[in-house]
N, C-alpha and C positions, 0 to 999 in steps of 0.2 A: 687768348689761347688757353685751353684747360691744361692743368698740370697732370696729364696722364697720356699714356701711349708708348709705343715702342720707340726706343731712343736711338735712331740712326745718328751717325756722327754729327750731321748738321743740326739735328734737333737738340741733341745734348749740348753741343757747342752754344746754341742760342740760349738754352735754359741756364747754362753756366754764366754766360756773359750778361744776360739781362737781369741776373740777381734772383731769379725765382728759386734756385736751389741753394742760395746763400744761407748759411747758418751751421749749427752743430747737429751732427747725425750720430746715431748709435746703432750698432748691429743688433738685430732682433734674433737671438739664438733659437727661439722657438719656431721661427720661420726660415731658418738658414741651415744649410748642410754643407760640410766640407769633407770630401772623401779622398782617400788615397787608393791608387790602383797600381799594381806592379805584377810581375810574373816571377815565379820560382820554378824549380825543377827543370832548369834549362829551357824555360819558356813554355812548358807544358801545362803548368798550373797557374791559374790567375789568383792573385791575392787582392782582396777588396776590403777596405776598412773605412770606418767613419770616425771622425773626431767628435766625441760626444760633448765636449766643452769648448766653446769658442766665444770670444768677445771682440769688440772692435768699436771704433769711433772714427769720425771724420769731420772735417771742417771745410766748408766751401766759402771762400771769401766773396765779398760783393762783386769783385771783378773776375770771379771764376776760377781762382787757383784752388786746388784741392790738396789737402794733406790728411793724414790719418794713419791708422794701423789696424791690423787684425792679428789677434793672438790665439793660438791653439794650445790647449793643455796637452803636452806630449804623452802624458800618462792616460789620457782619455781615448786613445786610439783603440778601436774595437774591431778586430777582424773575425770574430766569432771562433777564435782558437786561442784559449788561455795561454798555452805554452808559447805560441808564436808571439802573442801580445807582450808577454813578459820579456821575450828575447828582443823585440823591437824597442822596448823601454830601456834595455841594458846599454852598457857602454859600447857594445858592438854597433848600435844604431843611434837612437836619439839621446842616450845618456841622460834620461829624464830625471835621475836623482840630482845631477849637477846642472842640468839645463832643462827645467820643467816646461818652458814655453818655446813654441815655434812662432816667430813673429815676422810679419811683412809690414814694412813701413812705406807708405806711399809718399813719393817725392814729386811726382808729376803726372798729369792726365792730359792727353791730347787727342782730340777727335781724329780718326783715321779710317777712311773708307766707310764701311757699314758698322764699325765698332769704335771703341775708345781704347787708345793705347795707354797702358798704365806702366809707370816705371817706379822703381824703388829698391829697397834692400830686403832680402830674406835672411833671417837669422835662425839657424837650426843647429843643435848640437854644439853650440859655442862658436860657430863659424858664420860670418856674415858675407854675403855675396850680392852683387847687383842682380836684379831680375826685372824683366819687362815682359809684358804679355798683352794680348787684346782681350777686351771685355765687352760683352753685350750688355747694354743698359736699358732698363725699362722704368718708366715712372708710372706707378700703379695708381688706381682710382683714388685711393686714400691719401695720395701724395707721397707714399713711400717710394724709395728707389731700390730696384732689384738689379743685381749684377750677376752675370753668369760667365764662367770662363773655364777653360781647361789649360792647365799649366804643366809643361813637361820640365822635370828637374832631374839632374844627374846627382844622385846622393853622394858620390865621391867628392863633389864640389864642397860638401859640408862635412868632410872627414869621415863619412860613413862608408868605409871600404870593405867591411867584412863580407866575405863571399866564399863560403866553403865549397871548394871544388867547382867554382864558377856557376853554381846553381841559381843564384839570385840575380835578377836584372839590376843593373845600375841605374836604369832609367825608370822614373816613377811619374805618374800623372796625378795631379791634384785637380779635382773637379770642385768648382766653387759655385754654389747657389746661395747668395746672401741677400738679405733684405735689411735695408737701413731705414730707420724712422727718425723724425726730428726729435731732438732732446726737449 
């Protein structure tokens, strides 16, 4: 079987268990994009941003266990509004001077339906919480692994409760399109 194609849960499970994905992997930042989406002005205005700097790595054991992490530079969030970006970096939100990284550490991966269920811990603003979500996985023609997910996070879970007059949504969506290559 070639090492390419869309990774339904059974296909990914097989590739993990038969050792074809075993080894060390690194996030390719030039082919990856992690975005943040929220609403402000009582839900009337959409806020979209992209984290310009991301890094990550992972390890797949010969028996298919997956560990790793992805880190975002909190100061690299760009919403195309300098004043808003500065506010998001402040202690009201990311507190980037004291907590420059937003990190997700993978603790487990389990095939589930047409996707893969990922569990781990997210650390942002100095707060760490468990987080799990479903990921679509594809093995590309060059042997790279691409993952795509939308993760909904309540920022209050991470101590980010600033909300002048209730204008800003507490719910944020993180959209992940990441490509990992072998080290």
